[in-house]
N, C-alpha and C positions, 0 to 999 in steps of 0.2 A: 615121087614120094612127097607126101604132105608134111613138111617140117613144122608147120603151125600146129598140127596135131601132135607130133612127136615131142615137141618142146614146150607144150602149153604149160602155163602156171597152174597152181592148185585151183580146184573148183571155186567159183565165185558165188558166194551166197547172195550178194546184192550187186547191183550195177555200181560202177565207179561213181556215176553221177549221184546215185542215191546215198552212197557211203560218204561222199565228200561233203565237208562243211560248206554250206552255201557261201559263206564269207570268203572262201578261197578264190571264188571267181574274180573278185576284185583284189585279192591278195597277190603278193609277189613272192617268187622263190629265187633266192640268191645262191648261186653255186660258185664256190671259191676254188679255183684251180680248173684248168682246161684240159685235163687228161681224160682217159677213157671213162673213168668213174663218173666225172661230172657230165660228160657227153651222154653216157648211158642214163644217168639220172634224169636229164632233161627229156630224153626220149620216153622214159617210163612215165614221167609227169604228164606228157602230152597224150601218150597212147592209153594209159591205164587210169589216169586221174582226171582227164578232160581239162587239164590246165592249159589255157591259151599260151601259145609260144611267146607272145608279146609280154607275158607276165613272168618270163624266165630270163634271168641275166646270168651269164657266165663271165667271171673275172679271171683273166689269165695274165701272168707277168710277162710272158713271151709274146712274140708277134703272131703266133698261130697256135691252134689247139692240137691236141694229140698226145702231149706229155711224152712218155717213154716210147710210145708207138710212133716213131718218127721215120722219116726218109726224105732226103733232099739231095741237091747237087745237080751236076750236069756232066756230059761227056768230056767237056774241055777242062773243067775244074776238078772233076772227080765226084762220084756219088758218096754219100755217107748214110749208113744205118748204124745207130749206136748199138742196137740189138733187136732181137725178135723173140716174142714169147711163144712157147710151145703150145700148139693146139692139139686136141684129141677129141674123140667122139663123145665123151661123157662130160661135156660142158653145157648143161641145159640152160643156164641163165644167158650165156653168150649167144647161143643159137636161138633162144627165144627172142632176145633183143633184135638180132640181125635178120630174123625171119620177117620183121616188119620194115626193114630198110632196103630199098631198091639199090642195085648196083649202079655204078656211074652211068652205064649205058641203058639202064632200065629194063634189061632183058629178064632179070629174075631178082629174087632177094639175095642179099649177101650170103645168108646161110645156105641157100640152094646152090649158089655158085661154089662155095667152099666144098660142099659134099660132092657136087658133080666133078669138080676139079680133082679131088682126092680119089675118086673112082677111076679117073683117067690116069693119074700118076700116083701110084702108091709108094710110100717110103719103104725101101727094102735095101738096106746097106749091105754091100759086099766087101766093105773096107772100113768097118767101124773103128778099127785100130790099124795104124801103119807103123811098123817097126823095121828099122834098117832098110827103108825104102820099099818094103814088101807089105802087101795088104794081108789082113787077117779076117777071113770070112767067118762070121759067127764065133767070135772068140769065147773060149770057156771062161766060166766065172771065177774059178780058182778059189772057191770058198771052202775053208776047212770046217770041220764039225763045230769047233768052238765059235766060229763066226756065225754059222747057221743058228746055233743056240742063242746067241746074243740078238740076232735079228728077230728070232721068234719071241724072245722075252720082251724086246722093245715093242713088238706088234701088239702084245696083249697087256702090257703094263699101262695103267692109267696115266694120262699125260701129267696130271698133277704131281705124281711121284717123281717125275723127271726134273721138276723145278727148272732152274736155269743152267742145268748141266750141259756140257759140250758133247758132241758126238764122240770125240776122242776120249772122253771119260769112260766110255762103255766098251771099247774095243782094244784089243792088243795092237801094237804098232804095225804088225805084219798085215793086218786087214787093209791098211791104206796103200798097200802095194799090189793088191789083187786086181785082176781085170774088172771084177764087179765094181769096186770102188772107183777105178779110173773112168769107167763108162758112166757110172752114176754121177760122180762129181762134175764131169764135163757136160753131161746132158742137162743137169739142173743147177750147176754152179755152187754146189756145197763145198765147204771146207771143214777139216776136222774140228776146228774151234767153233763151228756154228751150232745152233740150237739143236739139242737132241730131241726136244719136243717137236720141232718142225720136221726133223728127219723122220720121226715116227709118223707124223701126219702124211708125209710123202709115201712112206712104205705102204700105208693103208690105202691112200687115195688112188695110187697107181698100181695096186696089186694086180689088176686085170691086164696090165701091160707087161708084166714080167716075162711071160712067154714071148720070145721075139725081141726082148729088150736089147740084146746084143746085135740086132740088125735094125733097130729103130722102127719095128713094125708098130703101126697104130698112130704114129705121129703124123699130124695133118698140117698142111701148108695152105696159105692163101695164094691166089694167082700171081699177084705182085707182092711187094713188101707190104707190111701191115698198115702203114700209113695210107698208101694208095688204095689198098683193097678194103680197109675197114674204116679208117678215120675219115677219109674224103667223102665216101657215100653218106656216112652218118652226119658229118657236118653239112653236107648239101641238104639232107632231109630236115635238119634242124633249122637251117636258113629258110627253107621253104615254109616252115611252120612259124616263122617270125621270132625265133629265139635271138636275144640280143647278146652279142659278144663284145666284151670290153677288153681288147688286147692291150698289152704294155701297161697293165694296171696291177700293181702289187698290193695285196692286202696285208696290212701290218698289225692290225689289232681288231678286236670286237668290243663293243660296248654292251653292258648288261643292266637288267633290272633283276636284282636278287632279293626282293622284299616280299614277293607273293608266295603262294603255295608252291608254284613251280617257277623256276628261274627262266628268264627270257633274254634272247639277244635283241638289243634295241638299236644297234648301229654297227656299221662296218667302216673301219678306218682304212683308207687306201691311198696310194701314191700314184700319180699319173702326171707325166710331163713336169716332173720336179715340183709338183704341188701336192699337198696333203689335203684330202677332203674326207668328210664323214657323211656316209649315206645312211639315212634313217631306215630302220626296219619297223614296219608297221605291225599293228596288233595281230593281223591275220597273215603276216608274212612268215616264211620259213627260210632257214639258212642251212646249207649243206656244205661242209668243209672237207676238202681232200687234205689229209694229213701227210706231211713229209713228202719226199720225192727221191726215187731211186737214181734219177739222172741229174739231180741238182749238182751244180759245180762241174759239169762235164767240160773238158777242154780238148780242143782239136789241134792236132799237129798237121804235118804235111809230108810230102814225099821226101823233102830235105830238111824237115823240121820236126823235132820231138814235141809231143804235147806237154805243155807246162802245167805242173800240178796246180790245182785251183780248189781250195776248200771253201771259197766264198759262194754261197748259195744266192745267185742273182734272182732266183724265183721267189725267194723269201719264204718258201714252204716250211723249212725247218725253224726259222726264226719265229714265224707266226705260231707254230705249234708250241714252241717253248714259251712264248709270251702268254698265250691263253691258258696253258697248263699250269703256270706258276700259281701255287696255292690251291689248285683244283685237282685232287687225285682222280676224280672221275674222268678227267681228260687224258689220262695216261701219263707216261714218263718218256718224253721224246729223247732225252739224253742217252737212254739205253741203246737207241738206234743211230743217233746222229754223232755221237762223240767217240767213235771207235773206227776211224777211217782206215787205220792200218789193218783192220779185220774185215773191211767191207769193199775194198777197192779192187778193181782189175781193169784191164785195157782191152778194147776191141779195135779192129781195123777193117776198113773197107777198101778193096782194090778195084780200080776201074781199068780195064784192059781193052786196047784197040787191036791187039795182035792175038790170034787164036791159039798160039803155041801152048800156053800154060794150061788152058782148059783141055786141050787135046791130050796133053801128057797126063793130066790128072784123070781124065776119063779112061785112058788106056791102063793106067795103074789100078784104078779102083773097079773097073768094070761097070760103073754106073754112069748114066747120062746125068747132066745137071738137073736137079730137082728130084732125083730118085734116091740118091744115096744118103742125104742128110749129113750129120756131123761126122767129120773125120778127125780123129785125135791121134797125136803123136806122143805115146807114153814116155819115150826117151827124151822128150823136150824138157829142158830145165824150167821153161815157162809153163809147161803142160798146155801147149798150144793146140788149138783145134781150128778147123776151117769148114765152111759150108759152101758148096757150089749150088746156088738156087737155080730153078728153071729161069731161062732167059726169054724175054727181057724181065728184069727184076723191078724196073720202074716203068710207068706208063709211057713216058716220053723217051725211053732209052732206044737209041738207034740199033738196027739189026746187026751192025758190025762191031758193037761194043758189048763186052761181058763184064759182070760184076760178081765178085766173091766177097765173103765176109768171114772174119775169124776173130778169135780172142785167146788170151792167155790168163791163167789163174794166178800164176806166181810172177808178178811183175817186177819184183825186186831181185830176182836171181839173174845171174849173167847167162846170156844165151850160149848155146852149144857151139855156134858158128861165128857170131859177132862179138861174143865176150862182153856184152854190156847188158845191164838190166833192161828188161822190156820197156819199162816206164821211161827210160832215157833214150830210146831208139827212135830214129826217123822212120818214116814209112819205107824208105829204101832198105834200111837195115832190117826191118821186120820182114820184108820180102826176101832178103838174102837168107835170113834164118829159115824161113819157110822152104825155100828152094833147097837148102841144105838137108832138111829132114825128108824132102821128097827125092833126094839123090839126083837132082837135076843139075848138071854141070855144063855141058856144051852149049845148051840153049839159054843158060842163065843170063849172060850179058844182054841178049836180045830181049828177054822178058823184063829185066830191070830197066832197060832204056825205055821201054814202053809203058810200064805200070805207073799209075797214079795211085799211091797208097796213103790213106789218111788215118792216122791213129786217133783214138778217142780214149782219154783217161777219165774214168768215172769213179769218184771217191766213195759214193754211197750205193753202188749198184747192187750189192747184196746186203744192205743194211737191214732189210726185213728178215734175214736169216739169223741175225745176231741173237745171242742168248737172252732169253726173256723169262719172266715169271708172270703169274696171274696179276692182272691189273696194269701191266706195262702198256698193253694195247687197250684203248677204251672201247666200250660198247658202241655199236652203230648209233644208237640213241642213248646218250649218257643219262644216267639216273638223275631225276630231279629237274630235267630241262624240258620245256614245252615245245620249242620251235627250232631245235638244233639237232643236227645229225652229222656223223663223221663217215667218210667213205675212203676207199683206196686200200693200199697195201698195209696200213698200220692201224686199222681198227680190228676188233675181234669178231670173227665168225667161226662158230664151232665146226670142227671137222674139215673144213676146206683149207686149201694150201695157198700161201702167198707166192709171189713171183709168177702169177698167172693172170691172164686177161679175165678169166672166170672169177677170180677173187674180187677184182675191182667191179665187175658188172654185178656180181651177187651183192656186194655191199651197197651199190646204188639202188638195186631193186628193193633190198631190205629197208633202206632208208626211206624211200618214197612211200612204200606201203605203210610203214610204221608212222611216219610223220603226218601223213594225211588220213590215217585211221581207216585205210581200206581193208575190207574183209577178204584179203587174199594174201598169199605168201609166195616167196620165191620157190622155184622147183627145188626139191630135196637134193642134197649132195649125194652123188652116186657112191654107194658103199659096197663095192665088190667083195670086201673082206667078209661079208656076211653070206656070201654065196659059196657053198662047199666046193663047187666045181672050180671057181676062181682060185680058192685057197689051194686046192689040190694041184692045179696046174702051176701055180706060183712056186709052191714048195718043191714040186718035181723038177721044175726048171732050175732052181737055185742049187739043187743037189747035183746038177751036172757039172762036174769039175773039168 
């Protein structure tokens, strides 16, 4: 299958070289933030705008790129994955990008590897929900007529009319105890107090996935964790093209010239090795800023140590946005997303196992082999905890006799059913004890607990992009009145697409590059299955199944 043809961008009226201002050849592009949005922007600059890699610099406050797409650790100390973004087939920007990026071994493109892999191992859960230690295969949605009417109204009501209302403002309380909501909120990490406008976007964006949603049909995975499978090949490709990475460099402010017809960024103020320096931005230079950070302030615990709450953003992403947005409404309103940690935090955990007992017991309970079943949620959990057993190995360097699972809980301040402590206060061992309780594993529990290395990760801003918002809270990718500045990532505004996805970050990068450089091309259109009568019919028919 030729994925280059399938995920090609819109037709190009002129070549990138002809559309590009000749001055850009000597100009520089400064990318602030080393997450997937900046990495993607660098690749599009090289591939589609003929910008030499040596003219591109990425500033990153941490010691490696990848942002929220991370993965690290060892068999001895334990592996850590803070989280993984869901993939599915209708991510044209992501697959367009990675169709140009070879895998680590060079055997194919990353896109081809993803599609080949998911033809081999298709997600089909036989235990999406587990209650009383028993699996539920294809749980009914339990939606009453009043719930269906509200879902229908939200689907057709213009987003502007929803304003900054909550999901909970539109539904009766009993909606939030249905199987539909339990599966929805744990698949996507929504809470009742999150944005109704964003909830509506999700309803429309993933309407085509409604049939089979209770078995996770259509969800795609990478061969390894997303850092190993996506970030590492992309970083290697950018290195080979001469892109400059400035690690451990925190950008704290921008300098401007606001006297001309269009405003311009003229300098970048950053801190490196306890020194503050200002980097000049030339007349033909461009600046692309990743706004905010979902994983800022993350803190790790250990098997015998709880994660300590940390609201300090060492990356500086939120502080930078607040600084540059002060007095500039066109830069958005960062406080809407950054100043409500009680509504945006939850905790994930990664368990490293040298003993196969737990994987064997879960496999026997669920009827799925690792990598096939996807998310397993425990609706009776006070934490609303879920786990995933990915295909093994989950890390490139992971030994054959080591297994890794990942999980998370949405309600971190509630006491556990078995340990009696809030999840946020629990050690890795206590989290594993709670998990084993919900799995009804008793006799083998001491053996599993003695073996497991479990690392909790508390993330204060992880669903900040879902917080209630109104028009203007997220700035446009290219803010009005600015000549050489663009914003990318989860906190800029892209019509119709949904945040908390790799696709949103990549789409923002593609949009920024094409707009800033004046290229006569555009990012692939957002898939809109809600305009296909067959998709709508199947979705409505599925949701009526109680």
